[in-house]
Biopython code that builds the backbone (N, CA, C, O; Angstrom):
import numpy as np
from Bio.PDB.StructureBuilder import StructureBuilder

atoms = [
    (1, "MET", "N", (98.171, 71.331, 88.215)),
    (1, "MET", "CA", (97.944, 72.719, 87.866)),
    (1, "MET", "C", (99.170, 73.530, 88.284)),
    (1, "MET", "O", (99.541, 73.514, 89.457)),
    (2, "GLY", "N", (99.800, 74.229, 87.359)),
    (2, "GLY", "CA", (100.995, 75.015, 87.629)),
    (2, "GLY", "C", (100.659, 76.411, 88.109)),
    (2, "GLY", "O", (99.520, 76.864, 88.000)),
    (3, "SER", "N", (101.648, 77.076, 88.632)),
    (3, "SER", "CA", (101.466, 78.431, 89.134)),
    (3, "SER", "C", (101.545, 79.437, 87.987)),
    (3, "SER", "O", (102.396, 79.316, 87.106)),
    (4, "ASN", "N", (100.669, 80.411, 88.003)),
    (4, "ASN", "CA", (100.681, 81.471, 86.996)),
    (4, "ASN", "C", (101.357, 82.732, 87.521)),
    (4, "ASN", "O", (101.326, 83.774, 86.865)),
    (5, "ILE", "N", (101.962, 82.644, 88.693)),
    (5, "ILE", "CA", (102.619, 83.809, 89.280)),
    (5, "ILE", "C", (103.959, 84.037, 88.592)),
    (5, "ILE", "O", (104.799, 83.139, 88.523)),
    (6, "VAL", "N", (104.143, 85.251, 88.086)),
    (6, "VAL", "CA", (105.381, 85.623, 87.411)),
    (6, "VAL", "C", (106.306, 86.355, 88.383)),
    (6, "VAL", "O", (107.513, 86.111, 88.408)),
    (7, "ARG", "N", (105.725, 87.261, 89.189)),
    (7, "ARG", "CA", (106.546, 88.106, 90.053)),
    (7, "ARG", "C", (105.724, 88.586, 91.244)),
    (7, "ARG", "O", (104.537, 88.882, 91.114)),
    (8, "LEU", "N", (106.361, 88.657, 92.387)),
    (8, "LEU", "CA", (105.780, 89.250, 93.584)),
    (8, "LEU", "C", (106.787, 90.268, 94.090)),
    (8, "LEU", "O", (107.941, 89.928, 94.349)),
    (9, "LYS", "N", (106.360, 91.506, 94.232)),
    (9, "LYS", "CA", (107.275, 92.567, 94.645)),
    (9, "LYS", "C", (106.684, 93.315, 95.835)),
    (9, "LYS", "O", (105.508, 93.679, 95.833)),
    (10, "LEU", "N", (107.517, 93.541, 96.852)),
    (10, "LEU", "CA", (107.129, 94.327, 98.010)),
    (10, "LEU", "C", (107.957, 95.596, 98.041)),
    (10, "LEU", "O", (109.135, 95.581, 97.685)),
    (11, "ALA", "N", (107.353, 96.690, 98.463)),
    (11, "ALA", "CA", (108.066, 97.950, 98.643)),
    (11, "ALA", "C", (107.613, 98.551, 99.967)),
    (11, "ALA", "O", (106.471, 98.372, 100.389)),
    (12, "TYR", "N", (108.521, 99.260, 100.609)),
    (12, "TYR", "CA", (108.286, 99.788, 101.948)),
    (12, "TYR", "C", (108.484, 101.295, 101.942)),
    (12, "TYR", "O", (109.461, 101.799, 101.387)),
    (13, "TYR", "N", (107.539, 102.023, 102.570)),
    (13, "TYR", "CA", (107.602, 103.483, 102.541)),
    (13, "TYR", "C", (108.246, 104.037, 103.804)),
    (13, "TYR", "O", (107.785, 103.783, 104.917)),
    (14, "ASP", "N", (109.309, 104.790, 103.616)),
    (14, "ASP", "CA", (110.014, 105.474, 104.700)),
    (14, "ASP", "C", (109.370, 106.855, 104.848)),
    (14, "ASP", "O", (109.628, 107.757, 104.051)),
    (15, "TYR", "N", (108.533, 107.007, 105.871)),
    (15, "TYR", "CA", (107.814, 108.269, 106.040)),
    (15, "TYR", "C", (108.730, 109.413, 106.463)),
    (15, "TYR", "O", (108.375, 110.579, 106.295)),
    (16, "LYS", "N", (109.890, 109.101, 107.003)),
    (16, "LYS", "CA", (110.824, 110.163, 107.400)),
    (16, "LYS", "C", (111.529, 110.763, 106.189)),
    (16, "LYS", "O", (111.729, 111.976, 106.127)),
    (17, "LYS", "N", (111.912, 109.916, 105.220)),
    (17, "LYS", "CA", (112.588, 110.394, 104.009)),
    (17, "LYS", "C", (111.612, 110.617, 102.852)),
    (17, "LYS", "O", (111.980, 111.170, 101.816)),
    (18, "LYS", "N", (110.353, 110.176, 103.042)),
    (18, "LYS", "CA", (109.312, 110.295, 102.014)),
    (18, "LYS", "C", (109.719, 109.615, 100.699)),
    (18, "LYS", "O", (109.643, 110.205, 99.621)),
    (19, "GLU", "N", (110.163, 108.331, 100.830)),
    (19, "GLU", "CA", (110.552, 107.565, 99.646)),
    (19, "GLU", "C", (110.294, 106.082, 99.864)),
    (19, "GLU", "O", (110.240, 105.602, 100.997)),
    (20, "TRP", "N", (110.136, 105.359, 98.744)),
    (20, "TRP", "CA", (109.908, 103.916, 98.768)),
    (20, "TRP", "C", (111.245, 103.183, 98.678)),
    (20, "TRP", "O", (112.181, 103.652, 98.031)),
    (21, "HIS", "N", (111.320, 102.004, 99.350)),
    (21, "HIS", "CA", (112.516, 101.156, 99.326)),
    (21, "HIS", "C", (112.111, 99.725, 98.989)),
    (21, "HIS", "O", (111.022, 99.279, 99.350)),
    (22, "ASP", "N", (112.986, 99.016, 98.300)),
    (22, "ASP", "CA", (112.737, 97.610, 97.959)),
    (22, "ASP", "C", (113.037, 96.669, 99.108)),
    (22, "ASP", "O", (112.560, 95.534, 99.116)),
    (23, "GLU", "N", (113.815, 97.115, 100.076)),
    (23, "GLU", "CA", (114.173, 96.291, 101.232)),
    (23, "GLU", "C", (113.971, 97.114, 102.497)),
    (23, "GLU", "O", (113.969, 98.344, 102.454)),
    (24, "TRP", "N", (113.798, 96.418, 103.636)),
    (24, "TRP", "CA", (113.637, 97.123, 104.900)),
    (24, "TRP", "C", (114.231, 96.294, 106.022)),
    (24, "TRP", "O", (114.068, 95.074, 106.057)),
    (25, "SER", "N", (114.910, 96.948, 106.925)),
    (25, "SER", "CA", (115.426, 96.301, 108.123)),
    (25, "SER", "C", (115.487, 97.336, 109.228)),
    (25, "SER", "O", (115.964, 98.450, 109.011)),
    (26, "THR", "N", (115.010, 96.983, 110.405)),
    (26, "THR", "CA", (115.088, 97.901, 111.536)),
    (26, "THR", "C", (116.473, 97.900, 112.157)),
    (26, "THR", "O", (116.736, 98.661, 113.088)),
    (27, "LYS", "N", (117.363, 97.052, 111.652)),
    (27, "LYS", "CA", (118.720, 96.952, 112.193)),
    (27, "LYS", "C", (119.715, 97.878, 111.498)),
    (27, "LYS", "O", (120.829, 98.057, 111.990)),
    (28, "LEU", "N", (119.339, 98.467, 110.369)),
    (28, "LEU", "CA", (120.227, 99.383, 109.656)),
    (28, "LEU", "C", (120.228, 100.745, 110.336)),
    (28, "LEU", "O", (119.213, 101.142, 110.910)),
    (29, "PRO", "N", (121.347, 101.474, 110.285)),
    (29, "PRO", "CA", (121.389, 102.811, 110.881)),
    (29, "PRO", "C", (120.312, 103.725, 110.283)),
    (29, "PRO", "O", (120.152, 103.790, 109.064)),
    (30, "GLY", "N", (119.590, 104.417, 111.137)),
    (30, "GLY", "CA", (118.565, 105.342, 110.677)),
    (30, "GLY", "C", (117.223, 104.709, 110.375)),
    (30, "GLY", "O", (116.286, 105.410, 109.992)),
    (31, "THR", "N", (117.105, 103.375, 110.541)),
    (31, "THR", "CA", (115.827, 102.705, 110.274)),
    (31, "THR", "C", (115.375, 101.894, 111.485)),
    (31, "THR", "O", (114.955, 100.747, 111.338)),
    (32, "GLY", "N", (115.453, 102.463, 112.650)),
    (32, "GLY", "CA", (115.005, 101.775, 113.855)),
    (32, "GLY", "C", (113.502, 101.878, 114.036)),
    (32, "GLY", "O", (113.012, 101.832, 115.165)),
    (33, "PHE", "N", (112.768, 102.014, 112.953)),
    (33, "PHE", "CA", (111.314, 102.136, 112.974)),
    (33, "PHE", "C", (110.749, 101.296, 111.834)),
    (33, "PHE", "O", (111.492, 100.822, 110.974)),
    (34, "LEU", "N", (109.457, 101.117, 111.833)),
    (34, "LEU", "CA", (108.788, 100.330, 110.796)),
    (34, "LEU", "C", (108.286, 101.242, 109.686)),
    (34, "LEU", "O", (108.052, 102.426, 109.926)),
    (35, "PRO", "N", (108.117, 100.716, 108.478)),
    (35, "PRO", "CA", (107.591, 101.547, 107.386)),
    (35, "PRO", "C", (106.132, 101.916, 107.664)),
    (35, "PRO", "O", (105.427, 101.178, 108.352)),
    (36, "SER", "N", (105.680, 103.046, 107.137)),
    (36, "SER", "CA", (104.293, 103.461, 107.355)),
    (36, "SER", "C", (103.327, 102.848, 106.334)),
    (36, "SER", "O", (102.119, 102.814, 106.568)),
    (37, "HIS", "N", (103.853, 102.364, 105.204)),
    (37, "HIS", "CA", (103.052, 101.686, 104.183)),
    (37, "HIS", "C", (103.868, 100.538, 103.598)),
    (37, "HIS", "O", (105.097, 100.591, 103.550)),
    (38, "VAL", "N", (103.166, 99.506, 103.157)),
    (38, "VAL", "CA", (103.782, 98.409, 102.410)),
    (38, "VAL", "C", (103.000, 98.270, 101.107)),
    (38, "VAL", "O", (101.774, 98.161, 101.117)),
    (39, "ARG", "N", (103.717, 98.276, 99.989)),
    (39, "ARG", "CA", (103.090, 98.119, 98.664)),
    (39, "ARG", "C", (103.359, 96.701, 98.174)),
    (39, "ARG", "O", (104.483, 96.207, 98.266)),
    (40, "LEU", "N", (102.330, 96.056, 97.659)),
    (40, "LEU", "CA", (102.439, 94.702, 97.139)),
    (40, "LEU", "C", (102.021, 94.724, 95.678)),
    (40, "LEU", "O", (100.936, 95.201, 95.346)),
    (41, "SER", "N", (102.884, 94.207, 94.801)),
    (41, "SER", "CA", (102.572, 94.086, 93.373)),
    (41, "SER", "C", (102.704, 92.617, 92.981)),
    (41, "SER", "O", (103.739, 91.993, 93.210)),
    (42, "LEU", "N", (101.660, 92.082, 92.396)),
    (42, "LEU", "CA", (101.629, 90.683, 91.978)),
    (42, "LEU", "C", (101.401, 90.637, 90.471)),
    (42, "LEU", "O", (100.410, 91.168, 89.969)),
    (43, "THR", "N", (102.321, 90.002, 89.754)),
    (43, "THR", "CA", (102.188, 89.841, 88.306)),
    (43, "THR", "C", (101.901, 88.373, 88.022)),
    (43, "THR", "O", (102.612, 87.481, 88.485)),
    (44, "VAL", "N", (100.838, 88.142, 87.247)),
    (44, "VAL", "CA", (100.418, 86.781, 86.900)),
    (44, "VAL", "C", (100.219, 86.683, 85.394)),
    (44, "VAL", "O", (100.121, 87.694, 84.699)),
    (45, "LEU", "N", (100.160, 85.455, 84.907)),
    (45, "LEU", "CA", (99.820, 85.210, 83.504)),
    (45, "LEU", "C", (98.315, 85.002, 83.415)),
    (45, "LEU", "O", (97.750, 84.198, 84.156)),
    (46, "ASP", "N", (97.658, 85.735, 82.497)),
    (46, "ASP", "CA", (96.220, 85.537, 82.320)),
    (46, "ASP", "C", (95.985, 84.310, 81.439)),
    (46, "ASP", "O", (96.927, 83.593, 81.101)),
    (47, "GLU", "N", (94.739, 84.076, 81.075)),
    (47, "GLU", "CA", (94.385, 82.874, 80.303)),
    (47, "GLU", "C", (94.987, 82.850, 78.904)),
    (47, "GLU", "O", (95.027, 81.793, 78.274)),
    (48, "ARG", "N", (95.459, 83.999, 78.401)),
    (48, "ARG", "CA", (96.111, 84.062, 77.085)),
    (48, "ARG", "C", (97.631, 84.053, 77.194)),
    (48, "ARG", "O", (98.329, 84.127, 76.183)),
    (49, "GLY", "N", (98.152, 83.962, 78.438)),
    (49, "GLY", "CA", (99.597, 83.962, 78.634)),
    (49, "GLY", "C", (100.196, 85.355, 78.735)),
    (49, "GLY", "O", (101.418, 85.506, 78.732)),
    (50, "LYS", "N", (99.349, 86.376, 78.825)),
    (50, "LYS", "CA", (99.806, 87.759, 78.924)),
    (50, "LYS", "C", (100.001, 88.137, 80.398)),
    (50, "LYS", "O", (99.195, 87.761, 81.249)),
    (51, "GLU", "N", (101.075, 88.885, 80.696)),
    (51, "GLU", "CA", (101.326, 89.321, 82.066)),
    (51, "GLU", "C", (100.366, 90.431, 82.467)),
    (51, "GLU", "O", (100.167, 91.399, 81.732)),
    (52, "VAL", "N", (99.777, 90.273, 83.641)),
    (52, "VAL", "CA", (98.872, 91.268, 84.217)),
    (52, "VAL", "C", (99.346, 91.536, 85.645)),
    (52, "VAL", "O", (99.622, 90.603, 86.400)),
    (53, "THR", "N", (99.440, 92.816, 86.007)),
    (53, "THR", "CA", (99.919, 93.178, 87.336)),
    (53, "THR", "C", (98.791, 93.789, 88.160)),
    (53, "THR", "O", (98.053, 94.656, 87.692)),
    (54, "TYR", "N", (98.679, 93.315, 89.401)),
    (54, "TYR", "CA", (97.744, 93.851, 90.379)),
    (54, "TYR", "C", (98.572, 94.446, 91.506)),
    (54, "TYR", "O", (99.573, 93.862, 91.922)),
    (55, "ALA", "N", (98.155, 95.614, 92.005)),
    (55, "ALA", "CA", (98.932, 96.262, 93.057)),
    (55, "ALA", "C", (98.008, 96.895, 94.087)),
    (55, "ALA", "O", (96.903, 97.335, 93.771)),
    (56, "THR", "N", (98.480, 96.927, 95.307)),
    (56, "THR", "CA", (97.768, 97.588, 96.394)),
    (56, "THR", "C", (98.794, 98.010, 97.433)),
    (56, "THR", "O", (99.939, 97.559, 97.405)),
    (57, "ASP", "N", (98.383, 98.872, 98.347)),
    (57, "ASP", "CA", (99.269, 99.167, 99.471)),
    (57, "ASP", "C", (98.439, 99.233, 100.739)),
    (57, "ASP", "O", (97.244, 99.526, 100.715)),
    (58, "ALA", "N", (99.101, 98.956, 101.831)),
    (58, "ALA", "CA", (98.444, 98.948, 103.133)),
    (58, "ALA", "C", (99.177, 99.892, 104.072)),
    (58, "ALA", "O", (100.406, 99.905, 104.135)),
    (59, "ARG", "N", (98.397, 100.679, 104.800)),
    (59, "ARG", "CA", (98.984, 101.574, 105.786)),
    (59, "ARG", "C", (99.235, 100.779, 107.058)),
    (59, "ARG", "O", (98.368, 100.043, 107.529)),
    (60, "ILE", "N", (100.432, 100.939, 107.604)),
    (60, "ILE", "CA", (100.797, 100.291, 108.857)),
    (60, "ILE", "C", (100.629, 101.343, 109.953)),
    (60, "ILE", "O", (101.287, 102.382, 109.921)),
    (61, "HIS", "N", (99.766, 101.083, 110.905)),
    (61, "HIS", "CA", (99.453, 102.094, 111.919)),
    (61, "HIS", "C", (100.445, 102.123, 113.075)),
    (61, "HIS", "O", (100.393, 103.025, 113.910)),
    (62, "MET", "N", (101.330, 101.167, 113.131)),
    (62, "MET", "CA", (102.323, 101.131, 114.195)),
    (62, "MET", "C", (103.710, 101.236, 113.566)),
    (62, "MET", "O", (104.108, 100.349, 112.811)),
    (63, "THR", "N", (104.443, 102.291, 113.859)),
    (63, "THR", "CA", (105.756, 102.470, 113.240)),
    (63, "THR", "C", (106.911, 102.243, 114.204)),
    (63, "THR", "O", (108.071, 102.285, 113.795)),
    (64, "GLU", "N", (106.613, 102.004, 115.476)),
    (64, "GLU", "CA", (107.664, 101.701, 116.451)),
    (64, "GLU", "C", (107.849, 100.202, 116.539)),
    (64, "GLU", "O", (106.870, 99.456, 116.557)),
    (65, "SER", "N", (109.091, 99.750, 116.595)),
    (65, "SER", "CA", (109.379, 98.322, 116.738)),
    (65, "SER", "C", (108.965, 97.849, 118.121)),
    (65, "SER", "O", (109.113, 98.575, 119.104)),
    (66, "VAL", "N", (108.449, 96.636, 118.192)),
    (66, "VAL", "CA", (108.080, 96.026, 119.449)),
    (66, "VAL", "C", (109.167, 95.024, 119.794)),
    (66, "VAL", "O", (109.452, 94.118, 119.011)),
    (67, "GLY", "N", (109.772, 95.181, 120.954)),
    (67, "GLY", "CA", (110.886, 94.312, 121.349)),
    (67, "GLY", "C", (110.477, 93.188, 122.268)),
    (67, "GLY", "O", (110.902, 93.146, 123.422)),
    (68, "TYR", "N", (109.648, 92.262, 121.772)),
    (68, "TYR", "CA", (109.271, 91.112, 122.588)),
    (68, "TYR", "C", (110.470, 90.217, 122.828)),
    (68, "TYR", "O", (111.311, 90.039, 121.947)),
    (69, "ARG", "N", (110.544, 89.664, 124.003)),
    (69, "ARG", "CA", (111.651, 88.743, 124.326)),
    (69, "ARG", "C", (111.121, 87.442, 124.817)),
    (69, "ARG", "O", (111.897, 86.541, 125.138)),
]
sb = StructureBuilder()
sb.init_structure("model")
sb.init_model(0)
sb.init_chain("A")
sb.init_seg("    ")
for serial, (resi, resn, name, xyz) in enumerate(atoms, 1):
    if name == "N":
        sb.init_residue(resn, " ", resi, " ")
    sb.init_atom(name, np.array(xyz, "f"), 0.0, 1.0, " ", f" {name:<3s}", serial, name[0])
structure = sb.get_structure()
């Protein structure tokens, strides 16, 4: 059985700039915090071979990085 997944896309919300980004790193200047939301979009092929996209987002309640060592 093959995979019907066409695309998986993640987006990250910068609550300070009020905009979505395709990439996120706490190591870049000005991003020493975590995104407040993560959006997930999954595109699959249905039984007729047509692309169908499902999307959701999750609120992240912790925006400060944890520095475990």
